[in-house]
C-alpha positions as CSV (number, residue, x, y, z in Angstrom):
1,X,163.0,70.2,90.5
2,X,165.0,70.4,93.7
3,X,164.8,74.2,94.0
4,X,162.9,75.6,97.0
5,X,159.9,77.8,96.4
6,X,156.8,79.3,98.0
7,X,153.2,79.8,96.7
8,X,150.3,81.8,98.0
9,X,146.6,82.3,97.3
10,X,144.5,85.5,97.4
11,X,141.8,85.6,100.1
12,X,138.5,87.5,100.3
13,X,136.7,88.0,103.6
14,X,133.8,90.0,104.9
15,X,134.4,92.7,107.4
16,X,134.4,91.2,110.9
17,X,134.9,87.7,109.5
18,X,137.8,85.2,109.7
19,X,140.5,84.9,107.0
20,X,143.2,82.3,106.6
21,X,146.4,83.1,104.8
22,X,148.5,80.2,103.6
23,X,152.1,79.9,102.3
24,X,152.8,76.6,100.5
25,X,156.5,75.6,100.7
26,X,158.3,73.6,98.1
27,X,161.4,71.5,98.9
28,X,161.7,73.3,102.2
29,X,165.0,72.6,103.9
30,X,164.6,74.5,107.2
31,X,165.4,77.9,105.9
32,X,164.0,81.0,107.5
33,X,160.3,81.8,106.7
34,X,159.0,85.3,107.4
35,X,155.4,86.5,107.1
36,X,154.7,90.3,106.9
37,X,151.5,92.4,106.8
38,X,150.8,95.0,104.1
39,X,152.7,97.6,106.1
40,X,155.8,95.3,105.9
41,X,155.6,94.6,109.6
42,X,156.8,91.1,110.5
43,X,154.0,88.9,111.9
44,X,155.9,85.7,112.4
45,X,159.5,84.8,112.1
46,X,160.1,81.0,111.6
47,X,157.0,80.3,113.6
48,X,157.7,82.8,116.4
49,X,155.3,85.8,116.9
50,X,156.9,89.1,116.1
51,X,153.9,91.5,116.2
52,X,151.7,91.8,119.2
53,X,148.3,91.6,117.4
54,X,146.3,88.8,119.0
55,X,144.0,88.8,116.0
56,X,146.7,86.9,114.1
57,X,147.3,83.4,115.2
58,X,149.8,80.8,113.7
59,X,147.6,77.8,112.9
60,X,150.3,75.7,111.2
61,X,154.0,75.7,110.6
62,X,155.3,72.6,108.7
63,X,157.8,71.8,105.9
64,X,154.8,71.9,103.5
65,X,153.0,75.1,104.5
66,X,152.7,78.0,106.9
67,X,149.1,79.0,107.8
68,X,148.0,82.0,109.8
69,X,144.4,82.9,110.9
70,X,143.1,86.5,111.1
71,X,140.0,87.1,113.2
72,X,137.7,90.2,113.1
73,X,139.0,91.3,109.7
74,X,139.0,95.1,109.2
75,X,139.3,97.3,106.1
76,X,142.7,98.4,107.4
77,X,143.9,94.8,107.2
78,X,143.3,94.8,103.4
79,X,146.4,94.5,101.2
80,X,149.3,92.2,100.3
81,X,150.7,89.8,102.8
82,X,154.3,88.8,102.1
83,X,155.5,85.2,102.5
84,X,159.3,85.2,102.2
85,X,161.6,82.2,102.1
86,X,165.3,83.1,102.8
87,X,167.7,80.7,101.0
88,X,170.7,81.5,98.8
89,X,168.1,83.2,96.6
90,X,165.3,85.0,98.5
91,X,161.9,83.8,97.3
92,X,158.7,85.6,98.2
93,X,155.0,85.6,97.1
94,X,152.2,88.0,98.0
95,X,148.7,86.9,99.2
96,X,146.3,89.7,98.6
97,X,143.6,90.0,101.3
98,X,140.3,91.7,100.1
99,X,137.9,92.9,102.8
100,X,134.2,93.3,101.7
101,X,131.6,95.3,103.7
102,X,128.1,93.9,103.9
103,X,125.3,96.4,103.9
104,X,123.4,97.0,107.2
105,X,119.6,97.1,107.2
106,X,118.5,99.9,104.9
107,X,117.2,103.1,106.3
108,X,113.7,103.8,104.8
109,X,111.9,107.2,105.3
110,X,108.9,109.0,103.8
111,X,109.5,112.5,102.5
112,X,106.0,113.8,103.4
113,X,102.7,112.7,104.8
114,X,100.8,110.5,102.4
115,X,97.1,111.5,101.7
116,X,94.4,109.6,99.9
117,X,94.6,110.3,96.1
118,X,98.1,111.7,96.3
119,X,101.6,110.3,95.8
120,X,104.0,109.1,98.4
121,X,107.8,109.3,98.0
122,X,110.1,106.9,99.9
123,X,113.9,106.9,100.2
124,X,116.1,103.9,101.0
125,X,119.7,104.5,102.1
126,X,122.6,102.1,102.8
127,X,125.4,104.4,104.1
128,X,128.2,101.8,104.0
129,X,128.9,98.9,101.7
130,X,131.6,97.4,99.6
131,X,131.1,96.7,96.8
132,X,128.2,99.1,96.3
133,X,124.9,97.5,97.5
134,X,122.1,96.8,95.0
135,X,118.8,98.2,96.2
136,X,115.4,96.8,95.2
137,X,111.8,97.9,96.2
138,X,108.9,95.5,96.7
139,X,105.2,96.2,97.3
140,X,102.6,93.4,97.6
141,X,105.3,90.9,96.3
142,X,105.8,93.1,93.2
143,X,109.0,94.9,92.4
144,X,108.9,98.7,92.1
145,X,111.3,100.6,90.0
146,X,113.3,103.2,91.9
147,X,115.9,105.9,91.0
148,X,119.3,104.9,92.4
149,X,122.4,107.0,93.3
150,X,125.7,106.2,95.0
151,X,128.8,108.0,96.4
152,X,132.2,106.7,97.2
153,X,133.5,107.5,100.7
154,X,137.1,106.2,101.0
155,X,137.0,102.4,100.6
156,X,133.2,102.1,101.1
157,X,130.1,103.3,99.1
158,X,126.9,105.1,100.2
159,X,123.9,104.0,98.1
160,X,120.4,105.5,97.9
161,X,117.2,104.8,96.0
162,X,113.9,106.7,95.7
163,X,110.5,105.5,94.7
164,X,107.2,107.3,94.1
165,X,103.7,105.8,93.7
166,X,100.0,106.9,94.1
167,X,98.1,105.8,97.2
168,X,94.5,105.3,98.3
169,X,92.8,104.6,101.6
170,X,93.1,100.8,101.1
171,X,96.9,101.3,101.1
172,X,96.9,102.5,104.7
173,X,98.9,100.0,106.7
174,X,100.4,98.4,103.6
175,X,104.0,97.3,103.6
176,X,106.8,98.5,101.3
177,X,110.1,96.7,101.5
178,X,113.6,97.9,100.6
179,X,116.1,95.1,100.0
180,X,120.0,95.4,99.8
181,X,122.4,92.8,98.5
182,X,126.1,92.6,97.7
183,X,128.9,90.0,97.5
184,X,129.7,90.3,101.2
185,X,126.5,88.5,102.1
186,X,126.1,84.8,101.8
187,X,124.4,83.6,98.6
188,X,120.7,84.1,98.7
189,X,120.8,86.4,101.7
190,X,119.9,90.1,101.8
191,X,119.2,92.9,104.3
192,X,115.7,94.2,104.4
193,X,113.7,97.0,105.9
194,X,109.9,97.2,105.9
195,X,108.1,100.5,105.8
196,X,104.4,100.6,106.9
197,X,102.4,103.1,104.9
198,X,100.5,105.8,106.8
199,X,97.9,107.1,104.4
200,X,95.5,109.7,105.8
201,X,91.9,109.8,104.5
202,X,88.4,111.2,105.3
203,X,86.2,109.1,107.6
204,X,83.3,106.8,106.8
205,X,80.6,105.6,109.2
206,X,78.1,102.7,109.6
207,X,75.6,101.9,112.3
208,X,75.3,98.4,113.7
209,X,72.2,97.4,115.8
210,X,72.4,94.9,118.6
211,X,69.3,93.1,117.3
212,X,67.3,93.0,114.1
213,X,63.8,92.9,115.6
214,X,63.1,95.5,118.3
215,X,60.1,95.0,120.6
216,X,58.5,97.2,123.2
217,X,60.5,97.1,126.5
218,X,63.7,95.9,124.8
219,X,67.1,97.6,125.2
220,X,68.7,98.5,121.9
221,X,72.4,99.3,121.5
222,X,73.5,101.1,118.4
223,X,77.2,101.1,117.5
224,X,78.7,103.7,115.1
225,X,81.6,101.9,113.3
226,X,83.9,104.7,112.2
227,X,87.1,104.5,110.1
228,X,89.4,107.3,109.2
229,X,93.0,108.5,109.4
230,X,93.5,110.3,111.6
231,X,90.7,108.6,113.6
232,X,87.9,110.9,114.4
233,X,88.1,111.9,118.1
234,X,84.4,112.6,118.7
235,X,81.1,110.9,117.6
236,X,77.8,112.9,117.8
237,X,74.4,111.2,118.0
238,X,71.1,112.8,117.1
239,X,67.5,111.8,116.1
240,X,66.0,113.6,113.1
241,X,64.5,117.0,114.2
242,X,63.9,115.7,117.7
243,X,66.1,115.4,120.7
244,X,67.3,112.0,121.9
245,X,65.0,110.2,124.3
246,X,65.6,111.1,127.9
247,X,66.6,107.5,128.7
248,X,69.2,107.4,125.9
249,X,72.8,107.0,126.9
250,X,75.3,108.2,124.3
251,X,78.9,107.2,125.1
252,X,81.4,107.6,122.3
253,X,80.6,105.2,119.5
254,X,77.6,103.6,121.3
255,X,74.0,104.7,121.9
256,X,71.9,102.7,124.4
257,X,68.1,102.9,124.3
258,X,66.5,101.1,127.2
259,X,62.8,100.3,127.7
260,X,61.8,101.0,124.1
261,X,58.4,102.3,123.2
262,X,56.8,103.5,120.0
263,X,57.7,107.1,121.1
264,X,61.3,106.2,120.5
265,X,60.7,105.6,116.8
266,X,62.6,107.8,114.4
267,X,65.8,108.2,112.3
268,X,69.0,108.1,114.4
269,X,72.2,109.6,113.1
270,X,75.8,109.4,114.1
271,X,78.4,111.9,112.8
272,X,82.2,112.0,112.9
273,X,84.9,114.0,111.2
274,X,88.6,114.6,110.8
275,X,90.7,117.3,109.0
276,X,90.0,115.5,105.7
277,X,86.2,115.5,105.9
278,X,82.9,114.5,107.6
279,X,80.9,111.2,107.7
280,X,77.4,110.3,108.9
281,X,75.3,107.2,109.1
282,X,71.5,106.7,109.5
283,X,69.4,104.1,111.4
284,X,65.6,104.0,111.2
285,X,64.1,102.7,114.4
286,X,60.6,101.1,114.3
287,X,59.5,99.5,117.6
288,X,57.6,96.2,117.1
289,X,54.2,96.1,119.0
290,X,53.1,92.4,119.4
291,X,49.5,93.3,120.2
292,X,49.0,95.5,117.1
293,X,50.5,92.8,114.9
294,X,48.3,90.1,116.3
295,X,45.2,92.2,115.8
296,X,46.2,92.9,112.2
297,X,46.9,89.3,111.6
298,X,43.5,88.1,112.9
299,X,41.6,90.7,110.9
300,X,42.9,89.5,107.6
301,X,41.2,86.0,107.5
302,X,37.7,87.6,108.3
303,X,38.1,90.1,105.5
304,X,39.0,87.3,103.1
305,X,36.1,85.1,104.2
306,X,33.7,88.0,103.9
307,X,34.8,88.8,100.4
308,X,34.4,85.2,99.3
309,X,30.9,85.0,100.8
310,X,29.9,88.3,99.1
311,X,31.1,86.9,95.7
312,X,29.1,83.7,96.2
313,X,25.9,85.5,97.1
314,X,26.3,87.7,94.0
315,X,26.8,84.7,91.7
316,X,23.7,83.0,93.2
317,X,21.6,86.1,92.7
318,X,22.7,86.3,89.1
319,X,21.7,82.7,88.4
320,X,18.3,83.1,90.1
321,X,17.5,86.2,88.1
322,X,18.4,84.4,84.8
323,X,16.2,81.4,85.7
324,X,13.2,83.6,86.6
325,X,13.5,85.7,83.4
326,X,13.6,82.6,81.3
327,X,10.6,81.0,83.1
328,X,8.3,83.9,82.9
329,X,8.9,84.6,79.2
330,X,5.4,84.3,77.4
331,X,4.7,81.3,75.2
332,X,1.9,81.3,72.4
333,X,1.1,82.7,69.1
334,X,1.7,86.1,67.6
335,X,1.5,87.9,64.2
336,X,4.6,88.0,62.1
337,X,5.4,89.1,58.5
338,X,8.6,87.0,58.4
339,X,6.9,83.7,57.9
340,X,4.8,84.9,54.9
341,X,5.5,83.0,51.7
342,X,8.0,80.6,53.3
343,X,8.3,77.2,51.7
344,X,7.7,74.1,53.6
345,X,10.6,73.3,55.9
346,X,11.3,69.9,57.0
347,X,13.6,70.8,59.9
348,X,11.9,70.7,63.2
349,X,14.7,72.8,64.8
350,X,13.6,76.0,63.2
351,X,10.1,75.6,64.8
352,X,8.3,77.5,62.1
353,X,4.9,76.6,60.7
354,X,4.0,77.0,57.0
355,X,3.0,80.5,56.0
356,X,0.1,81.5,53.9
357,X,-1.3,84.4,52.0
358,X,-1.7,87.5,54.0
359,X,-1.0,87.8,57.7
360,X,-1.0,84.3,59.1
361,X,-0.4,83.0,62.6
362,X,2.9,81.5,63.5
363,X,3.5,79.2,66.4
364,X,6.7,79.6,68.4
365,X,7.9,77.0,70.8
366,X,10.4,77.5,73.5
367,X,12.9,74.6,73.3
């Protein structure tokens, strides 16, 4: 229980970080204590600096422990640090220093130009890490499955991952993220690189008018909204089989038509293209004439009233004709064979008189 001794603990540090190496002394009686690096060079001899490396600083030297501090740790600093206690029997322990290398931001590149309807291949590379970095791909918050590879270069690793997927025009400008993690990074931390997709596609066009209702004398501005990658460099304006009005001003994506008249009516077209295709949009111009519309609106009530009056006259004439026909129909007696031999009838509604032998007269009454 009275024997002297020394104890050490292993230390892990990230490259560029700070490491503390501690030697715990047991029953120290003032004997010589020596600290050496992995190359067996003496760093401190009983608290006195022996090696001129300012990155090593003596933080504590007491009967209970000796503690040194290493700043800006490097891979070359890795190895066993000897803590020796010289008594009648020499005691020593080794504190193993492990240096980890955190990954830098991944390098993400596209292998070839992405085109609508095709596939894009991206590569993600972390040239230096220890332990080997774990690479993950993300797109729209969903993880993509890549093909990984790694290669050892001395004490560090080079890691790569490749991913392929199909793209459409809606993917242009989308973001794909490559994430790298290893034990050298703090928990929950990672290194990320975002790659913006550049998807080329054929153009599309649409015409927007500055106003919905166009009247004579107004100024109309038509704008040809064109999308495409690469963006079309030139936009062409035309009007059906006719030339543009002399007053028209076509500048890029806009066409200005001042002082409109009905002569400007027609179908206007804008066209644009890139190496992947052509696009065109149509706009039918009808100039609104307030005078013509008012005349048309005022003529409608007269036509309706005239039609109603004609219908009433026709109905009145029909009624009069029926009344005249009924009033001039002859009343009196006539010869009939139908009443011959009929029995007496007591019903006045049939309006027949009794018949007799031979041809008798029958009275008919208009009721």
